[in-house]
NUZATOR-14753 format. One record per residue (C-alpha): x, y, z. Coordinates in steps of 0.25 Angstrom, whole numbers, padded with zeros to 4 digits, always signed. Each point is the difference from the previous one (the first is absolute). Example, Ala and Ser with C-alpha at 12.3 -4.5 7.8 and 13.67 -1.06 7.14 Angstrom:
BEGIN
+0049-0018+0031;+0006+0014-0002;
This chain:
BEGIN
-0040+0095+0371;+0005+0013-0004;+0015-0005+0002;-0001-0013-0010;-0006+0012-0012;+0012+0008+0003;+0009-0011-0002;-0005-0004-0012;+0002+0013-0007;+0015+0001-0003;-0004-0014-0007;-0008+0007-0009;+0011+0008-0005;+0011-0010-0005;-0007+0000-0016;+0006+0015-0001;+0014-0006-0003;-0006-0008-0015;+0000+0014-0008;+0018-0002+0002;+0002-0009-0009;+0006+0004-0012;-0009-0002-0012;+0005+0011-0009;+0016-0005-0002;-0004-0012-0010;-0007+0008-0010;+0013+0009+0000;+0008-0010-0007;-0006-0002-0016;+0002+0016+0000;+0016+0000+0000;-0001-0011-0012;-0003+0013-0008;+0001-0006-0016;+0010-0010-0007;+0000+0001-0014;-0014-0002-0006;+0001-0010-0009;+0006-0010+0010;-0011+0002+0009;-0011-0003-0012;+0009-0012-0005;+0001-0008+0014;-0013+0003+0006;-0006-0005-0015;+0007-0012+0005;-0004-0003+0014;-0013+0005-0002;-0001-0010-0013;+0003-0012+0009;-0009+0004+0011;-0012-0001-0010;+0007-0012-0006;+0000-0007+0012;-0015+0003+0004;-0004-0003-0015;+0007-0012+0000;+0015-0003+0002;+0002-0012-0005;-0006+0003-0013;+0013+0010+0002;+0010-0008+0003;-0005-0012-0011;-0001+0009-0012;+0015+0008+0002;+0005+0006-0012;+0012+0006-0003;+0003+0014+0000;-0007+0009-0009;+0014+0006-0009;-0003+0016-0003;+0013+0001-0006;+0005+0009+0009;+0014+0000+0002;+0009+0009+0012;+0012+0000+0011;+0001+0008+0011;+0003+0012-0006;-0012+0001-0005;-0004+0000+0016;+0011+0012+0002;-0004+0008-0013;-0016-0002+0004;+0005+0007+0014;+0007+0012-0009;-0012+0001-0009;-0009+0003+0012;+0012+0009+0008;-0002-0010+0011;+0011-0001+0010;+0000-0009+0010;+0008-0005+0010;-0002-0016-0001;-0009-0002-0012;-0005-0013+0006;-0008+0007+0011;-0009+0002-0012;-0003-0015+0003;-0016-0002-0001;+0001-0006+0018;+0013+0010+0002;-0002+0011+0010;+0001+0012-0012;+0009+0011+0001;-0005+0016+0005;-0003+0007-0015;+0003+0014-0001;+0005+0011-0009;-0011-0003-0013;+0001+0006-0013;-0008+0002-0012;+0004-0011-0012;-0007-0005-0011;+0007-0012-0005;-0001-0015-0007;+0003-0012+0009;+0005-0012-0011;-0004-0015+0000;+0015-0003+0004;+0000+0009+0012;-0013-0002+0007;+0004-0015-0002;+0013+0002+0006;-0006+0009+0010;-0009-0012+0005;+0009-0010-0002;+0011+0005+0007;-0006+0007+0014;-0011-0012+0001;+0007-0015-0001;+0004+0000+0015;-0013+0000+0005;-0004-0009+0012;-0013-0004-0003;+0004-0005-0015;+0011+0001-0012;-0002+0007-0012;+0010+0001-0010;-0001+0000-0017;-0009+0013+0001;-0004+0006-0014;-0008+0012-0002;-0004+0004-0013;-0009+0013-0004;-0008+0002-0010;-0010+0012-0003;-0011+0001+0011;+0006-0015+0004;+0010-0005+0009;+0004-0016+0001;+0006-0006+0010;+0006-0014+0001;+0009-0005+0012;+0002-0013+0009;-0004-0002+0012;+0005-0010+0010;-0010-0001+0013;+0001-0010+0009;+0007-0009-0008;-0006-0001-0011;+0003+0010-0014;-0008+0008-0008;-0001+0007-0012;-0009+0011+0002;-0007+0009-0013;-0007+0012+0001;-0005+0013-0007;-0008+0011+0000;+0003+0015+0001;-0002+0013+0009;-0005+0012+0000;+0001+0014+0010;-0011+0001+0009;+0004+0012+0009;+0013+0008+0002;+0006-0011+0010;-0009-0013-0005;-0001-0009-0012;-0012-0009-0005;+0003-0014-0006;-0006-0009-0010;+0004-0015+0000;-0004-0007-0012;+0006-0013+0002;+0009-0008+0013;+0006-0013-0004;+0008-0010+0011;+0005-0012-0005;-0006+0002-0014;-0014+0000+0004;-0009+0014+0002;-0006+0003+0012;-0015+0001+0000;-0005+0013-0001;-0006+0003+0014;+0013-0004+0005;+0007+0010-0011;-0007+0009+0006;+0003-0001+0015;+0014+0002-0005;-0002+0012-0007;-0007+0007+0011;+0009-0003+0010;+0012+0004-0010;-0007+0012-0001;-0003+0003+0016;+0014-0005+0004;+0007+0008-0010;-0007+0014+0001;+0003+0000+0015;+0015-0002-0003;-0003+0012-0009;-0006+0007+0011;+0010-0002+0009;+0011+0007-0009;-0006+0014+0006;+0005+0013-0007;+0009-0009-0007;-0006-0005-0010;-0011+0004-0011;-0006-0005-0013;-0002+0009-0011;+0000-0011-0012;+0001-0015+0001;+0000-0011-0011;+0006-0011-0008;+0005+0004-0015;+0008-0009-0009;+0014+0005+0004;-0004-0001+0017;-0007+0006+0012;-0003+0013-0003;+0000+0009+0014;+0000+0014+0001;-0002+0007+0015;+0009+0003+0011;+0008-0012+0007;+0011-0002+0010;+0014+0001-0003;+0006-0005+0013;-0004-0014+0008;+0007+0000+0016;
């Protein structure tokens, strides 16, 4: 009987092999994304979360009530995109890496800036960087800033259906590396999303954007941020290189 118990002992040691599984590696990938254009992130996230909310609320209601895009009367060219990069003092090896779903470059060499991003610069940046998304197509984006409000109007093609999307709201500094947001309305297909869905969009937006900003580490700091009639005002620390 003693020999039987001795043979059973080695088998009980097998579970000790399991802890060697690499659990930490998948969590490292989001840190590589660093940050992109904050405005571009806000716009695309508005669209995706609005569509998720619309599907939960009633996809058929949205698709049956499609309306034309709201024209904010903002004209721009690719030169406005280049001017926006110069305005921010940012040089990126490949600007297309700034798209929402891309693996972002590593940002470095921060500097103190105090700038205003114009309607044309913001619109061109978002439209140029995010046109070739794998989950949809973003085009004809227009962004218009007024005092304490930003309006966003764009066309987004998702699963073969094109949606005119419109939203407006405000953002504010929460901490040195985070923001708060107040989305007053989100329209998909010309129809406003219910308050409960709008609140979901707002909460998810703030959480995800602040995760992105936090990942920038010591290359980013907010002193002042807000919307004015002449553009998006940002004062603080901002990187100059993306490689």
